[in-house]
PDB file of N, CA, C and O in Angstrom, chain B, residues numbered from 101:
ATOM      1  N   MET B 101       0.885  -1.279  -0.018  1.00  0.00           N
ATOM      2  CA  MET B 101      -0.085  -0.038  -0.053  1.00  0.00           C
ATOM      3  C   MET B 101       0.906   1.327  -0.072  1.00  0.00           C
ATOM      4  O   MET B 101       2.098   1.254   0.224  1.00  0.00           O
ATOM      5  N   LYS B 102       0.351   2.373  -0.398  1.00  0.00           N
ATOM      6  CA  LYS B 102       0.891   3.616  -0.374  1.00  0.00           C
ATOM      7  C   LYS B 102       0.054   4.551  -0.217  1.00  0.00           C
ATOM      8  O   LYS B 102      -1.124   4.340  -0.504  1.00  0.00           O
ATOM      9  N   CYS B 103       0.478   5.826   0.285  1.00  0.00           N
ATOM     10  CA  CYS B 103      -0.356   6.904   0.703  1.00  0.00           C
ATOM     11  C   CYS B 103      -0.174   8.030  -0.451  1.00  0.00           C
ATOM     12  O   CYS B 103       0.927   8.494  -0.746  1.00  0.00           O
ATOM     13  N   LYS B 104      -1.258   8.369  -0.997  1.00  0.00           N
ATOM     14  CA  LYS B 104      -1.206   9.419  -2.020  1.00  0.00           C
ATOM     15  C   LYS B 104      -1.952  10.586  -1.821  1.00  0.00           C
ATOM     16  O   LYS B 104      -2.887  10.593  -1.021  1.00  0.00           O
ATOM     17  N   ASN B 105      -1.625  11.600  -2.486  1.00  0.00           N
ATOM     18  CA  ASN B 105      -2.389  12.947  -2.520  1.00  0.00           C
ATOM     19  C   ASN B 105      -1.924  13.482  -3.890  1.00  0.00           C
ATOM     20  O   ASN B 105      -0.736  13.501  -4.211  1.00  0.00           O
ATOM     21  N   PRO B 106      -2.906  13.907  -4.664  1.00  0.00           N
ATOM     22  CA  PRO B 106      -2.749  14.589  -6.003  1.00  0.00           C
ATOM     23  C   PRO B 106      -2.063  15.872  -5.960  1.00  0.00           C
ATOM     24  O   PRO B 106      -1.590  16.403  -6.964  1.00  0.00           O
ATOM     25  N   GLU B 107      -2.002  16.479  -4.518  1.00  0.00           N
ATOM     26  CA  GLU B 107      -1.319  17.844  -4.598  1.00  0.00           C
ATOM     27  C   GLU B 107      -0.066  17.790  -4.030  1.00  0.00           C
ATOM     28  O   GLU B 107       0.572  18.822  -3.821  1.00  0.00           O
ATOM     29  N   ALA B 108       0.369  16.652  -3.747  1.00  0.00           N
ATOM     30  CA  ALA B 108       1.744  16.501  -3.177  1.00  0.00           C
ATOM     31  C   ALA B 108       2.827  16.171  -4.078  1.00  0.00           C
ATOM     32  O   ALA B 108       2.587  15.565  -5.122  1.00  0.00           O
ATOM     33  N   SER B 109       4.082  16.544  -3.737  1.00  0.00           N
ATOM     34  CA  SER B 109       5.022  15.970  -4.898  1.00  0.00           C
ATOM     35  C   SER B 109       5.297  14.193  -4.539  1.00  0.00           C
ATOM     36  O   SER B 109       4.895  13.564  -3.560  1.00  0.00           O
ATOM     37  N   VAL B 110       5.929  13.816  -5.439  1.00  0.00           N
ATOM     38  CA  VAL B 110       6.229  12.495  -5.354  1.00  0.00           C
ATOM     39  C   VAL B 110       7.314  12.021  -4.022  1.00  0.00           C
ATOM     40  O   VAL B 110       7.271  10.949  -3.418  1.00  0.00           O
ATOM     41  N   ASP B 111       8.080  12.934  -3.833  1.00  0.00           N
ATOM     42  CA  ASP B 111       8.906  12.872  -2.614  1.00  0.00           C
ATOM     43  C   ASP B 111       8.140  13.046  -1.486  1.00  0.00           C
ATOM     44  O   ASP B 111       8.282  12.146  -0.658  1.00  0.00           O
ATOM     45  N   GLU B 112       7.308  13.997  -1.172  1.00  0.00           N
ATOM     46  CA  GLU B 112       6.486  14.006  -0.045  1.00  0.00           C
ATOM     47  C   GLU B 112       5.556  12.889  -0.033  1.00  0.00           C
ATOM     48  O   GLU B 112       5.476  12.290   1.039  1.00  0.00           O
ATOM     49  N   MET B 113       4.909  12.522  -0.901  1.00  0.00           N
ATOM     50  CA  MET B 113       4.244  11.119  -0.840  1.00  0.00           C
ATOM     51  C   MET B 113       5.022   9.847  -0.364  1.00  0.00           C
ATOM     52  O   MET B 113       4.498   8.961   0.312  1.00  0.00           O
ATOM     53  N   TRP B 114       6.205   9.844  -0.743  1.00  0.00           N
ATOM     54  CA  TRP B 114       7.209   8.660  -0.379  1.00  0.00           C
ATOM     55  C   TRP B 114       7.533   8.838   1.088  1.00  0.00           C
ATOM     56  O   TRP B 114       7.686   7.891   1.861  1.00  0.00           O
ATOM     57  N   LYS B 115       7.634  10.219   1.447  1.00  0.00           N
ATOM     58  CA  LYS B 115       8.235  10.486   2.954  1.00  0.00           C
ATOM     59  C   LYS B 115       6.819   9.855   3.781  1.00  0.00           C
ATOM     60  O   LYS B 115       7.006   9.026   4.671  1.00  0.00           O
ATOM     61  N   VAL B 116       5.626  10.226   3.489  1.00  0.00           N
ATOM     62  CA  VAL B 116       4.470  10.000   4.111  1.00  0.00           C
ATOM     63  C   VAL B 116       4.247   8.516   4.296  1.00  0.00           C
ATOM     64  O   VAL B 116       3.947   8.053   5.397  1.00  0.00           O
ATOM     65  N   THR B 117       4.411   7.704   3.107  1.00  0.00           N
ATOM     66  CA  THR B 117       4.296   6.425   3.162  1.00  0.00           C
ATOM     67  C   THR B 117       5.211   5.643   3.867  1.00  0.00           C
ATOM     68  O   THR B 117       4.863   4.705   4.585  1.00  0.00           O
ATOM     69  N   HIS B 118       6.543   6.042   3.667  1.00  0.00           N
ATOM     70  CA  HIS B 118       7.684   5.531   4.442  1.00  0.00           C
ATOM     71  C   HIS B 118       7.594   5.654   5.862  1.00  0.00           C
ATOM     72  O   HIS B 118       7.903   4.726   6.609  1.00  0.00           O
ATOM     73  N   GLN B 119       7.120   6.930   6.325  1.00  0.00           N
ATOM     74  CA  GLN B 119       6.740   6.922   7.808  1.00  0.00           C
ATOM     75  C   GLN B 119       5.839   6.184   8.204  1.00  0.00           C
ATOM     76  O   GLN B 119       6.019   5.693   9.319  1.00  0.00           O
ATOM     77  N   ILE B 120       4.664   5.861   7.528  1.00  0.00           N
ATOM     78  CA  ILE B 120       3.698   5.025   7.936  1.00  0.00           C
ATOM     79  C   ILE B 120       4.068   3.596   8.159  1.00  0.00           C
ATOM     80  O   ILE B 120       3.714   2.918   9.123  1.00  0.00           O
ATOM     81  N   CYS B 121       4.968   3.137   6.966  1.00  0.00           N
ATOM     82  CA  CYS B 121       5.267   1.789   6.966  1.00  0.00           C
ATOM     83  C   CYS B 121       6.341   1.569   8.212  1.00  0.00           C
ATOM     84  O   CYS B 121       6.341   0.494   8.812  1.00  0.00           O
ATOM     85  N   ASN B 122       7.118   2.474   8.519  1.00  0.00           N
ATOM     86  CA  ASN B 122       8.259   2.525   9.700  1.00  0.00           C
ATOM     87  C   ASN B 122       7.256   2.375  11.014  1.00  0.00           C
ATOM     88  O   ASN B 122       7.342   1.405  11.768  1.00  0.00           O
ATOM     89  N   ASP B 123       6.453   3.268  11.172  1.00  0.00           N
ATOM     90  CA  ASP B 123       5.538   3.118  12.193  1.00  0.00           C
ATOM     91  C   ASP B 123       4.900   1.826  12.552  1.00  0.00           C
ATOM     92  O   ASP B 123       4.745   1.462  13.718  1.00  0.00           O
ATOM     93  N   LEU B 124       4.529   1.137  11.494  1.00  0.00           N
ATOM     94  CA  LEU B 124       3.938  -0.187  11.509  1.00  0.00           C
ATOM     95  C   LEU B 124       4.930  -1.357  11.604  1.00  0.00           C
ATOM     96  O   LEU B 124       4.572  -2.524  11.758  1.00  0.00           O
ATOM     97  N   ASN B 125       6.258  -0.933  11.495  1.00  0.00           N
ATOM     98  CA  ASN B 125       7.422  -1.961  11.473  1.00  0.00           C
ATOM     99  C   ASN B 125       7.037  -2.889  10.140  1.00  0.00           C
ATOM    100  O   ASN B 125       7.058  -4.118  10.205  1.00  0.00           O
ATOM    101  N   GLU B 126       6.722  -2.245   9.058  1.00  0.00           N
ATOM    102  CA  GLU B 126       6.681  -2.946   7.830  1.00  0.00           C
ATOM    103  C   GLU B 126       7.972  -2.583   6.892  1.00  0.00           C
ATOM    104  O   GLU B 126       8.623  -1.544   7.007  1.00  0.00           O
ATOM    105  N   ASP B 127       8.207  -3.543   6.014  1.00  0.00           N
ATOM    106  CA  ASP B 127       9.369  -3.332   5.197  1.00  0.00           C
ATOM    107  C   ASP B 127       9.001  -2.699   3.992  1.00  0.00           C
ATOM    108  O   ASP B 127       7.916  -2.971   3.480  1.00  0.00           O
ATOM    109  N   ASP B 128       9.857  -1.801   3.421  1.00  0.00           N
ATOM    110  CA  ASP B 128       9.638  -1.066   2.237  1.00  0.00           C
ATOM    111  C   ASP B 128       9.941  -1.970   0.984  1.00  0.00           C
ATOM    112  O   ASP B 128      10.941  -2.686   0.923  1.00  0.00           O
ATOM    113  N   CYS B 129       9.078  -1.885   0.078  1.00  0.00           N
ATOM    114  CA  CYS B 129       8.889  -2.426  -1.233  1.00  0.00           C
ATOM    115  C   CYS B 129       9.124  -1.454  -2.261  1.00  0.00           C
ATOM    116  O   CYS B 129       8.957  -0.246  -2.090  1.00  0.00           O
ATOM    117  N   TYR B 130       9.565  -2.051  -3.471  1.00  0.00           N
ATOM    118  CA  TYR B 130       9.594  -1.154  -4.655  1.00  0.00           C
ATOM    119  C   TYR B 130       8.550  -1.660  -5.754  1.00  0.00           C
ATOM    120  O   TYR B 130       8.582  -2.840  -6.103  1.00  0.00           O
ATOM    121  N   CYS B 131       7.605  -0.749  -6.309  1.00  0.00           N
ATOM    122  CA  CYS B 131       6.800  -1.064  -7.328  1.00  0.00           C
ATOM    123  C   CYS B 131       7.386  -0.567  -8.654  1.00  0.00           C
ATOM    124  O   CYS B 131       7.438   0.617  -8.987  1.00  0.00           O
ATOM    125  N   SER B 132       7.812  -1.589  -9.356  1.00  0.00           N
ATOM    126  CA  SER B 132       8.401  -1.086 -10.392  1.00  0.00           C
ATOM    127  C   SER B 132       7.390  -0.672 -11.609  1.00  0.00           C
ATOM    128  O   SER B 132       7.719   0.020 -12.573  1.00  0.00           O
ATOM    129  N   HIS B 133       6.265  -1.157 -11.407  1.00  0.00           N
ATOM    130  CA  HIS B 133       5.146  -0.798 -12.235  1.00  0.00           C
ATOM    131  C   HIS B 133       4.961   0.713 -12.353  1.00  0.00           C
ATOM    132  O   HIS B 133       4.956   1.392 -13.380  1.00  0.00           O
ATOM    133  N   TRP B 134       4.790   1.146 -10.913  1.00  0.00           N
ATOM    134  CA  TRP B 134       4.894   2.555 -10.884  1.00  0.00           C
ATOM    135  C   TRP B 134       6.057   3.361 -10.501  1.00  0.00           C
ATOM    136  O   TRP B 134       5.959   4.572 -10.308  1.00  0.00           O
ATOM    137  N   ALA B 135       7.246   2.660 -10.379  1.00  0.00           N
ATOM    138  CA  ALA B 135       8.474   3.415 -10.013  1.00  0.00           C
ATOM    139  C   ALA B 135       8.281   4.022  -8.747  1.00  0.00           C
ATOM    140  O   ALA B 135       8.767   5.137  -8.554  1.00  0.00           O
ATOM    141  N   GLU B 136       7.608   3.416  -7.814  1.00  0.00           N
ATOM    142  CA  GLU B 136       7.313   4.053  -6.556  1.00  0.00           C
ATOM    143  C   GLU B 136       7.666   3.091  -5.337  1.00  0.00           C
ATOM    144  O   GLU B 136       7.655   1.874  -5.525  1.00  0.00           O
ATOM    145  N   TYR B 137       7.955   3.584  -4.180  1.00  0.00           N
ATOM    146  CA  TYR B 137       8.122   2.673  -2.975  1.00  0.00           C
ATOM    147  C   TYR B 137       6.716   2.552  -2.162  1.00  0.00           C
ATOM    148  O   TYR B 137       5.864   3.425  -1.992  1.00  0.00           O
ATOM    149  N   TYR B 138       6.734   1.350  -1.764  1.00  0.00           N
ATOM    150  CA  TYR B 138       5.422   1.251  -0.757  1.00  0.00           C
ATOM    151  C   TYR B 138       5.582   0.190   0.268  1.00  0.00           C
ATOM    152  O   TYR B 138       6.717  -0.272   0.382  1.00  0.00           O
ATOM    153  N   CYS B 139       4.675  -0.262   1.011  1.00  0.00           N
ATOM    154  CA  CYS B 139       4.711  -1.463   1.911  1.00  0.00           C
ATOM    155  C   CYS B 139       3.627  -2.435   1.688  1.00  0.00           C
ATOM    156  O   CYS B 139       2.646  -2.095   1.027  1.00  0.00           O
ATOM    157  N   ASP B 140       3.732  -3.698   2.221  1.00  0.00           N
ATOM    158  CA  ASP B 140       2.728  -4.551   2.064  1.00  0.00           C
ATOM    159  C   ASP B 140       2.279  -5.055   3.413  1.00  0.00           C
ATOM    160  O   ASP B 140       2.480  -6.203   3.808  1.00  0.00           O
ATOM    161  N   PRO B 141       1.637  -4.078   4.112  1.00  0.00           N
ATOM    162  CA  PRO B 141       1.118  -4.393   5.600  1.00  0.00           C
ATOM    163  C   PRO B 141       0.148  -5.757   5.580  1.00  0.00           C
ATOM    164  O   PRO B 141      -0.514  -6.137   4.614  1.00  0.00           O
ATOM    165  N   HIS B 142       0.235  -6.404   6.914  1.00  0.00           N
ATOM    166  CA  HIS B 142      -0.479  -7.721   6.956  1.00  0.00           C
ATOM    167  C   HIS B 142      -1.370  -7.601   8.108  1.00  0.00           C
ATOM    168  O   HIS B 142      -1.005  -6.883   9.039  1.00  0.00           O
ATOM    169  N   GLY B 143      -2.636  -8.290   8.175  1.00  0.00           N
ATOM    170  CA  GLY B 143      -3.359  -8.097   9.437  1.00  0.00           C
ATOM    171  C   GLY B 143      -3.789  -7.016   9.797  1.00  0.00           C
ATOM    172  O   GLY B 143      -4.255  -6.251   8.953  1.00  0.00           O
ATOM    173  N   ASP B 144      -3.749  -6.678  11.114  1.00  0.00           N
ATOM    174  CA  ASP B 144      -4.391  -5.350  11.811  1.00  0.00           C
ATOM    175  C   ASP B 144      -3.645  -4.095  11.095  1.00  0.00           C
ATOM    176  O   ASP B 144      -4.119  -2.959  11.095  1.00  0.00           O
ATOM    177  N   ASN B 145      -2.485  -4.434  10.520  1.00  0.00           N
ATOM    178  CA  ASN B 145      -1.496  -3.092  10.037  1.00  0.00           C
ATOM    179  C   ASN B 145      -2.447  -2.449   8.755  1.00  0.00           C
ATOM    180  O   ASN B 145      -2.487  -1.251   8.476  1.00  0.00           O
ATOM    181  N   ILE B 146      -3.189  -3.517   8.057  1.00  0.00           N
ATOM    182  CA  ILE B 146      -3.772  -2.956   6.834  1.00  0.00           C
ATOM    183  C   ILE B 146      -4.633  -1.923   6.998  1.00  0.00           C
ATOM    184  O   ILE B 146      -4.650  -0.966   6.224  1.00  0.00           O
ATOM    185  N   ALA B 147      -5.655  -2.071   8.334  1.00  0.00           N
ATOM    186  CA  ALA B 147      -6.568  -1.029   8.592  1.00  0.00           C
ATOM    187  C   ALA B 147      -5.865   0.272   9.295  1.00  0.00           C
ATOM    188  O   ALA B 147      -6.448   1.356   9.339  1.00  0.00           O
ATOM    189  N   LYS B 148      -4.535   0.060   9.851  1.00  0.00           N
ATOM    190  CA  LYS B 148      -3.974   1.114  10.640  1.00  0.00           C
ATOM    191  C   LYS B 148      -3.198   1.751   9.657  1.00  0.00           C
ATOM    192  O   LYS B 148      -2.928   2.926   9.904  1.00  0.00           O
ATOM    193  N   PHE B 149      -2.693   1.197   8.416  1.00  0.00           N
ATOM    194  CA  PHE B 149      -2.172   1.988   7.334  1.00  0.00           C
ATOM    195  C   PHE B 149      -3.034   2.720   6.693  1.00  0.00           C
ATOM    196  O   PHE B 149      -2.564   3.769   6.251  1.00  0.00           O
ATOM    197  N   LYS B 150      -4.454   2.469   6.432  1.00  0.00           N
ATOM    198  CA  LYS B 150      -5.484   3.164   5.654  1.00  0.00           C
ATOM    199  C   LYS B 150      -5.667   4.384   6.740  1.00  0.00           C
ATOM    200  O   LYS B 150      -5.597   5.562   6.392  1.00  0.00           O
ATOM    201  N   GLN B 151      -5.873   4.035   7.889  1.00  0.00           N
ATOM    202  CA  GLN B 151      -6.366   5.260   8.963  1.00  0.00           C
ATOM    203  C   GLN B 151      -5.255   6.251   9.005  1.00  0.00           C
ATOM    204  O   GLN B 151      -5.530   7.448   8.922  1.00  0.00           O
ATOM    205  N   LYS B 152      -4.004   5.846   9.130  1.00  0.00           N
ATOM    206  CA  LYS B 152      -2.915   6.687   9.278  1.00  0.00           C
ATOM    207  C   LYS B 152      -2.670   7.529   8.067  1.00  0.00           C
ATOM    208  O   LYS B 152      -2.239   8.681   8.112  1.00  0.00           O
ATOM    209  N   CYS B 153      -2.979   6.863   6.968  1.00  0.00           N
ATOM    210  CA  CYS B 153      -2.881   7.691   5.615  1.00  0.00           C
ATOM    211  C   CYS B 153      -3.876   8.668   5.509  1.00  0.00           C
ATOM    212  O   CYS B 153      -3.516   9.766   5.085  1.00  0.00           O
ATOM    213  N   GLN B 154      -5.120   8.493   5.820  1.00  0.00           N
ATOM    214  CA  GLN B 154      -6.274   9.370   5.787  1.00  0.00           C
ATOM    215  C   GLN B 154      -6.087  10.571   6.893  1.00  0.00           C
ATOM    216  O   GLN B 154      -6.560  11.698   6.738  1.00  0.00           O
ATOM    217  N   ASP B 155      -5.352  10.166   7.990  1.00  0.00           N
ATOM    218  CA  ASP B 155      -5.185  11.074   9.200  1.00  0.00           C
ATOM    219  C   ASP B 155      -4.485  12.153   8.638  1.00  0.00           C
ATOM    220  O   ASP B 155      -4.637  13.228   9.218  1.00  0.00           O
ATOM    221  N   HIS B 156      -3.671  12.130   7.539  1.00  0.00           N
ATOM    222  CA  HIS B 156      -2.669  13.289   7.180  1.00  0.00           C
ATOM    223  C   HIS B 156      -3.542  14.276   6.681  1.00  0.00           C
ATOM    224  O   HIS B 156      -2.962  15.345   6.492  1.00  0.00           O
ATOM    225  N   GLY B 157      -4.606  14.276   6.436  1.00  0.00           N
ATOM    226  CA  GLY B 157      -5.639  15.373   6.084  1.00  0.00           C
ATOM    227  C   GLY B 157      -6.322  15.316   4.677  1.00  0.00           C
ATOM    228  O   GLY B 157      -6.307  14.293   3.993  1.00  0.00           O
ATOM    229  N   GLU B 158      -6.883  16.408   4.315  1.00  0.00           N
ATOM    230  CA  GLU B 158      -7.602  16.394   2.962  1.00  0.00           C
ATOM    231  C   GLU B 158      -6.875  15.982   1.835  1.00  0.00           C
ATOM    232  O   GLU B 158      -5.723  16.402   1.726  1.00  0.00           O
ATOM    233  N   ASN B 159      -7.350  15.212   0.949  1.00  0.00           N
ATOM    234  CA  ASN B 159      -6.890  14.734  -0.200  1.00  0.00           C
ATOM    235  C   ASN B 159      -5.836  13.460  -0.163  1.00  0.00           C
ATOM    236  O   ASN B 159      -5.252  13.042  -1.163  1.00  0.00           O
ATOM    237  N   TRP B 160      -5.708  12.964   1.052  1.00  0.00           N
ATOM    238  CA  TRP B 160      -4.713  11.950   1.337  1.00  0.00           C
ATOM    239  C   TRP B 160      -5.517  10.655   1.121  1.00  0.00           C
ATOM    240  O   TRP B 160      -6.580  10.528   1.729  1.00  0.00           O
ATOM    241  N   TYR B 161      -5.094   9.711   0.318  1.00  0.00           N
ATOM    242  CA  TYR B 161      -5.892   8.440   0.453  1.00  0.00           C
ATOM    243  C   TYR B 161      -4.847   7.374   0.043  1.00  0.00           C
ATOM    244  O   TYR B 161      -3.826   7.637  -0.593  1.00  0.00           O
ATOM    245  N   TRP B 162      -5.222   6.096   0.490  1.00  0.00           N
ATOM    246  CA  TRP B 162      -4.355   5.063   0.497  1.00  0.00           C
ATOM    247  C   TRP B 162      -4.691   4.092  -0.973  1.00  0.00           C
ATOM    248  O   TRP B 162      -5.827   4.021  -1.443  1.00  0.00           O
ATOM    249  N   LEU B 163      -3.596   3.444  -1.523  1.00  0.00           N
ATOM    250  CA  LEU B 163      -3.784   2.678  -2.707  1.00  0.00           C
ATOM    251  C   LEU B 163      -2.968   1.663  -2.872  1.00  0.00           C
ATOM    252  O   LEU B 163      -1.791   1.750  -2.525  1.00  0.00           O
ATOM    253  N   GLU B 164      -3.475   0.563  -3.421  1.00  0.00           N
ATOM    254  CA  GLU B 164      -2.666  -0.674  -3.178  1.00  0.00           C
ATOM    255  C   GLU B 164      -1.940  -0.714  -4.540  1.00  0.00           C
ATOM    256  O   GLU B 164      -2.399  -0.220  -5.570  1.00  0.00           O
ATOM    257  N   CYS B 165      -0.832  -1.312  -4.442  1.00  0.00           N
ATOM    258  CA  CYS B 165       0.089  -1.440  -5.718  1.00  0.00           C
ATOM    259  C   CYS B 165      -0.104  -2.440  -6.435  1.00  0.00           C
ATOM    260  O   CYS B 165       0.573  -2.613  -7.449  1.00  0.00           O
TER     261      CYS B 165
END
């Protein structure tokens, strides 16, 4: 999953995604299809990732790779 915002830079979106992944102790992965980093949370961390992403504010949403 990754956290996205159409008004944010790629770098900013990566920083937000990376922080959420770190907070959840999930390893980073690289999505070659979109040339972006993400992480693949499991179990309870899936809902936590979605919530943490949306908590960043308006226009932030989660997306599966």
